[in-house]
N, C-alpha and C positions, 0 to 999 in steps of 0.2 A: 666364775674363774675365766671365762672367755667372753668379754663384753666387746661389742663392736668397735669401740674406740680404743686404739692401741695406747694413746696416752694414759688411759685407765689402767689397762693391762699392764703397763710397766709402772704403774703408781708406787709399788713397794719398793722397786730398785730406786727410783727417784727420791722416794722419801728417805731411804736408807743413805743415799748419797749426800742428800741435804742434811741428815742428822749427824752424819759421822765426818763430812768434809774431809774425803781422802786427799793426801798431798798431790798424787798424780793417778790418773785414769788411763788406762790403755784398753782399747778394744782390738781382740784378735779375730781374725777372719780369713776367709779365702776369697778367690775371685768372684766365685758365685754369689756369696752372701755379700760381698762389697757392692755387686751390681743390683741385687734384688731386695735385700734386706736393710743394709745399712742407711739407705736414704730415709726410712721410716724411723731410725732410731737416732741419727745425727742430732735433729732439731731438739731433741730431749735432753741431750747431754751437756754439761758444763763446757763454756769454751776452751778450756785447757786440755781437754780430753786428747788423746792421741790415738791413732788408727793404724795398726800393724797388719798388713795383708800378706799372707803366706803365698809363696811362689807357686806352690803345686795344690793340687785338689785330692782328696781321698786318702787313702791308707798310707801313701808315701809321706804325707806330712807328719806322721806320728814316728819320727826319727829323733835320734840322739843330737843329729846336726841341726835339726830345726829348733829343738829344744835349747841347744847351745846358742844359736843365733838369737832367739828371744832373750834368754838370760842375759846375753851380752847387750842387747839393746836396752832392756831395762836397766842395766847397771850404768851405760853410758847416759841415760835420760835422767839419772838420779832417782830411781824409785826406792822407796824405804818401805818399812813394815807398815806404814799407814797409807800406802798406795793400794790400788785395786786393779784387778784384770777382770774385763768381760769377755766371755767367749760366745761369739755370735756364729753359729754355724751349726753344721751336722755333728754326728757322734764323733768324728775325728778331730774336729776342731776342739769340741768340748773336752774330750779327753787329753789333748795337748795342752789345752789352756789350764786345765785343772792339775795337771802334772807340773807344768812350770810354776804356777802359783804355789803349789804346796811344797816346792822344793826350794825356791828362790828365797834367800834370808831365813831359811827353815819355816817358810810358810807366810803368804801374804794373803788377804781375803780375795775371794773370786765370786763372780756371779755368772751363771750360765743362762744363755738364750738360745735353747735349741730350735732350728729352722726347719728340720727334716721330721718326718714321721718317726723315723728310728731314733733320733735323738730325743724327741718328746715321750715316747713311750718306754725307753729304755736306757739309751746312752748316758744321758744327763742326770739319770735317777740312780741314787744309791751310793754315791760317795766313793767310787773308784776312779783312779786316774791311771793312765798308761800310755806308753810308746812301745814300739816294736824293736825287736833286736834280732840282727842276722835272719830277717823273714819271719821270725817266730812272733806270734801276736801277743802283745801285752806283756811282754817278758819284764819289762821295768816298769814299776809304777808304786803307787802310795795308795793308802785310804785316807781320804779327806773330804769332809762334807763342805759343800759350797755354802757361801752366806745365804744365798738365795737363788731360785730358779724361776724364770718367767717363761711360760708357755702360751703361745697364741697360734691356733690353727690357721689363722689367716696367712701366716707364712707359707703354708702348704699350697696355696693356690698358684704359686710359680714353679711348685715341684713336679718334675717329669713322672709319668705313671710307673716307670722302673723304679725310681726311688720310693714311691708310695708302696709298691708291693714289698720291696726290700724292708721297709719299716713294718709292714703288715706281718711279715713273718715273726718278728719279735713278739707283735701282740698275740699271735697265734700260740706262741710258746707260753706266753703267760696264762692264757685260757687253759691249755693242756695241763701245766703243772698244778693249777689250782682246781681243776675239775670242772671249770665253768665252760664246758664245751656244748651244751645245748643249743646255743646261739653260734655256734663257730662258723658255720658257712654263711649266715646272714651277716655277721659282723664282717667277715672277709668281703663279702659282696659290697657292703657299705664303703670300706676303704678302697676297694678295687674300681668301683663305678666312676664314670666320669661326672664331675659336677657335684661330688658330695659336698653339703653344706659344712660350714664350720661348725654348727651345732651337733650335726650328726657325728662329725669327727671328734668333737669335744668330748661327747658322752663316753665314746670307746676309749679315747686316750686317758681320760679320768679313770675309767675301770682298770685299764693297764697299769697307770701309776700306782693305783691302791694296791694292786696285786704285788707289784715289785716292792712297794715301801713295807708291806707286810713281811715278806721274806728278810728284807734288809733290817728291818727294827728287831727281829728274833735273833740276828746274827751279822752285826754291822760289819765285822772284820774277818768274817768266814771261818770262825773258830769251832763252833759246835755243829757245823755240818748243815744247818738248815739253809743257809744262803746258797750252798753249792747247788741246790735244786734248780736255781736260776741258769746253771750251766747246761740244762738239758739241750742237747743238739750242737752244742758248742765244741765239743771234743773233735768229731768228725769235721764239723763246719770250718772250725779254724785250721785243721789239717789241709782242706780244700783251699782255704784262702791263703794260707802260707804257700802253698804249692802254686798257686795262681800267682802271687807277687812274685815269686822266683821266675816264673814264666812269663812274665808281663802279660798275663790274662786278665781280662777285665770281668772280674767278678765282685759284687758288692758284698758287703758283710752280711746283710740280711739275705741275700740269695744263697749263700754258703750256709747260714744257719738253718734255712729251709730245707735244704738237701740234708744237712747234718741230723734234724729232727727225723726226716724220713729213715735215715740208717738206725738211729736210736730207737726208732718205734718197731722196726724190723727185728732188731736184736732184743727188744723188750718183749715182743710177742712170742719170740722163740723161748726166752726164759720163762715166761708165764706158762707157756705150754708145757714145758719140762715139769714145772711145780704143779701140774694139773689145773691151772687156772683158766679163766675165760678169756679169750684173746679178742672177743668181738668189738668191744670199745675202742681198743688199741688199732686194730685193723680198719675200723670205721674211719677213726682219726687220720690215719695214713692215708686211706682213699682220699679224703677231703684235701690233705696237703699236696697229694700228688696231681691232684685235678686242678689246683690253684697255684702250685709253684713247681712248674716244669724245671728240670735241671738247667742250670744258667749257661752250661758249656758241656762239651764232650768230657765227661767225667774220666780221669785217668785210671789206669789199672790199680786196683787195691795195693799192689806191691810197690807202686809209686807213692801212694799217700800214707802208707803205714809208718815209714820213718818220721813223718811229720805227727803222726799220733803219738809216737814215742817221746816226742818232745814237749807234749802238752804239760803246762805248769801244774795241772792238778794230779799228775801221776804220782806214785808213790813206790819206792823200791824198784824203781826200773819196770814197773808193771802199769800198762795202760788201765786207766780207771774211767768209767763214763757214768753219767747219771742216766739212769732208765726209769720206766714207769712200769709198775705192776698193773695199774689201772690209771686212767686220767684223774690227776689229784692225789695220786700215791706214788711219791717218788722213792727211788731206791738209789742212793748216791755210793759213790765210791766202788762200783761193781767192776771187778777185774774182767776185761774183754781180751780174748786172744786174737791172733791174726785170723785164724780160720773163721771165727765168728764174725770178724769185721768183714772179711772177704766175702763171706755168703751174704751178708746184708747188703754189700755194695753191688753185688752181682745178680741179686735176686729180682 
């Protein structure tokens, strides 16, 4: 899946374009991927391809204003249902591209090329699209499977260490919810060390993709609850991320999720102890996460974050619901958590 030659890696995309002959093609990207990744892709695309570079980088790009700008550009350019979008970038670009494609003309084909570790192991996988609303993460979105996804770890060679660590957090989540934690520390070391080879990264990426694909295949549109397991760490993580966006604090999604998983593990351990269970594996996992993912910023008081917790889209009946673990690999979804339990975990 990860050959040395990028031309071969994108063979499926190029073959699909040649077979379907879309009327128009647009590549959506940001300034970073335009500089570091687009030069590798441009020679492989038909000459009539268009390139739409977003003016901002990161979470701010996932807005209704940017979606509207893209819809308008597609309309002015004469895109129809036989046109295609290609999302070239990290999770924010693939989320935005997928959302715009799934809603324009009630849906046009799209292909995703994630260029960050977080995008490769998580954001581009699973058929969820989304933009933010009023600071809330992914409040508007659809379920829509891309026509295809091209993953190549060679794109990661230009990625800063901080971005690698952020993506690593989502991979750690997959190991925790699947129970494959025996190699947790070793895997984190592979991702976080300088000079990791594409082959080393490729094996771990494939593992993560396989874990997420399993949960998604069992519950594509999050109806029977199995897919909710993938939200482990995200309730508290999204609260921190939403607060950060409002306060103009620089926090990456993966950094927020890493902190959110630590909160969820603390609450999980507390619930397990109350049930008379063994906290050992949960506390061991917590220790590994704390050692590898220090808090990305000065965490605000629980009272500041709690209102964001109450806005989480997975809540029900006005009650905050979290995904917890009774043990690694054994999730407890839709567990009601009150403010006191959240506060104790944040302050512990």
